[in-house]
BAGUDREN-197248 format. One record per residue (C-alpha): residue number from 0; residue in one letter; x, y, z negated. Coordinates in Angstrom, 2 decimals, decimal comma. Layout:
BEGIN
NODE  k  r  c1  c2  c3
NODE  NUM  A  X  Y  Z .
...
% end
This chain:
BEGIN
NODE  k  r  c1  c2  c3
NODE  0  M  210,09  -94,52  -239,82 .
NODE  1  T  208,47  -91,83  -238,06 .
NODE  2  P  208,81  -90,93  -234,55 .
NODE  3  R  210,89  -87,75  -234,44 .
NODE  4  N  207,90  -85,70  -233,10 .
NODE  5  A  205,83  -86,99  -236,35 .
NODE  6  L  206,83  -84,49  -238,61 .
NODE  7  K  204,06  -82,82  -240,22 .
NODE  8  P  203,47  -80,57  -243,83 .
NODE  9  S  203,53  -82,60  -246,81 .
NODE  10  G  201,04  -82,03  -249,10 .
NODE  11  D  199,51  -78,86  -249,33 .
NODE  12  T  199,54  -76,96  -245,67 .
NODE  13  V  202,57  -74,37  -245,44 .
NODE  14  V  201,14  -73,03  -242,13 .
NODE  15  L  199,10  -69,92  -242,68 .
NODE  16  P  196,04  -69,39  -240,90 .
NODE  17  S  197,95  -66,67  -239,39 .
NODE  18  E  200,62  -68,31  -238,03 .
NODE  19  D  201,92  -70,39  -235,02 .
NODE  20  P  201,71  -74,26  -236,22 .
NODE  21  A  204,03  -74,75  -233,10 .
NODE  22  Q  206,75  -72,44  -234,65 .
NODE  23  Y  206,51  -74,35  -237,54 .
NODE  24  A  206,77  -77,57  -235,28 .
NODE  25  R  210,06  -76,22  -233,58 .
NODE  26  F  211,26  -75,00  -237,18 .
NODE  27  A  211,13  -78,48  -238,89 .
NODE  28  Q  212,33  -80,14  -235,64 .
NODE  29  N  215,67  -78,07  -235,92 .
NODE  30  F  216,27  -79,19  -239,66 .
NODE  31  R  215,34  -82,88  -238,21 .
NODE  32  D  217,99  -82,25  -235,51 .
NODE  33  D  220,66  -81,05  -237,76 .
NODE  34  L  220,13  -83,18  -240,79 .
NODE  35  K  219,36  -86,83  -238,84 .
NODE  36  P  217,33  -88,41  -241,45 .
NODE  37  S  217,67  -92,19  -240,65 .
NODE  38  S  215,12  -93,69  -242,96 .
NODE  39  E  211,92  -92,95  -244,40 .
NODE  40  S  213,16  -91,79  -247,76 .
NODE  41  E  215,59  -89,57  -245,89 .
NODE  42  E  212,32  -88,32  -243,73 .
NODE  43  R  210,57  -87,35  -246,86 .
NODE  44  L  213,44  -85,38  -248,30 .
NODE  45  V  214,04  -83,93  -244,68 .
NODE  46  Q  210,28  -82,73  -244,50 .
NODE  47  A  210,54  -81,48  -248,54 .
NODE  48  I  213,46  -79,49  -247,38 .
NODE  49  V  211,27  -77,95  -244,61 .
NODE  50  D  208,42  -77,13  -246,44 .
NODE  51  D  210,79  -75,63  -249,40 .
NODE  52  T  212,28  -73,32  -246,94 .
NODE  53  W  209,22  -72,29  -244,94 .
NODE  54  R  207,64  -71,42  -248,27 .
NODE  55  L  211,06  -69,57  -249,41 .
NODE  56  N  210,78  -67,64  -246,44 .
NODE  57  H  207,37  -66,82  -247,15 .
NODE  58  T  208,36  -65,53  -250,61 .
NODE  59  K  210,90  -63,26  -249,03 .
NODE  60  L  208,61  -61,45  -246,55 .
NODE  61  Q  206,24  -60,93  -249,81 .
NODE  62  E  208,84  -59,44  -251,62 .
NODE  63  T  209,72  -57,18  -249,04 .
NODE  64  E  206,13  -56,12  -248,31 .
NODE  65  M  205,78  -55,62  -252,21 .
NODE  66  C  208,78  -53,32  -252,62 .
NODE  67  A  208,16  -51,06  -249,55 .
NODE  68  S  207,11  -48,42  -251,93 .
NODE  69  V  207,95  -47,24  -255,12 .
NODE  70  E  204,55  -47,12  -256,48 .
NODE  71  M  203,38  -50,23  -254,94 .
NODE  72  F  206,22  -51,63  -256,42 .
NODE  73  R  205,37  -50,61  -260,15 .
NODE  74  E  201,71  -51,56  -259,93 .
NODE  75  Q  203,32  -55,22  -258,54 .
NODE  76  V  205,78  -55,84  -261,24 .
NODE  77  D  204,09  -58,89  -262,49 .
NODE  78  A  203,37  -60,10  -259,44 .
NODE  79  L  206,94  -59,69  -258,29 .
NODE  80  A  208,18  -61,55  -261,32 .
NODE  81  T  206,01  -64,62  -260,61 .
NODE  82  L  207,08  -64,39  -257,24 .
NODE  83  S  210,55  -64,50  -257,65 .
NODE  84  E  210,26  -67,09  -260,60 .
NODE  85  Y  208,37  -69,41  -257,72 .
NODE  86  Q  211,36  -68,28  -255,22 .
NODE  87  H  213,50  -69,46  -257,62 .
NODE  88  R  212,05  -72,78  -258,19 .
NODE  89  L  211,59  -73,51  -254,48 .
NODE  90  S  215,34  -72,69  -254,17 .
NODE  91  E  216,50  -75,14  -256,92 .
NODE  92  S  213,99  -78,03  -255,27 .
NODE  93  F  215,82  -77,01  -251,86 .
NODE  94  H  219,23  -77,78  -253,08 .
NODE  95  R  217,91  -80,59  -255,16 .
NODE  96  N  216,52  -82,26  -252,19 .
NODE  97  V  219,54  -81,64  -249,95 .
NODE  98  A  221,80  -82,74  -252,67 .
NODE  99  K  219,64  -86,02  -252,49 .
NODE  100  L  219,75  -86,47  -248,98 .
NODE  101  R  223,60  -86,16  -248,41 .
NODE  102  K  223,89  -88,40  -251,36 .
NODE  103  M  221,75  -91,13  -249,30 .
NODE  104  Q  223,30  -90,52  -246,10 .
NODE  105  A  226,79  -91,10  -247,79 .
NODE  106  E  225,70  -94,07  -249,38 .
NODE  107  R  224,55  -95,43  -246,03 .
NODE  108  R  227,55  -94,17  -244,31 .
NODE  109  K  229,41  -96,64  -246,64 .
NODE  110  S  227,24  -99,77  -245,96 .
% end
C-alpha cells in the first residue's frame, strides 16, 4: 500500500501547466480522506476517481467558456459535441469506479 501522501496523477498528467500541482494534491487528498482506501486496488480506484473528477471539472470549465457567446457557440458545435461525449465517458468511468470501490470496501468489511 502507498503512503497517504503518495497519491500522484495516474497515466497521463491531469494537472495542466497553468494549474497549481499543490491544488491537485489537496483535491486528491480530500478524496482519499473521504473514501478511505485500504489496499492497493482501492488506492488505484480512488486515483481513477480523482483523475476522472479533475478532468470532468476541466470539461465543465471548457463548456462554459465555449458557451460564453452565441457566435462562438455556433462555431464550436462540433467541438462542444465532442467535449460533451468526453464528459459523458468520464462521468461513466467515475460512477463505475465508485461502484467498484464501494463493492470492494463492502467485501472487505464482511471479512
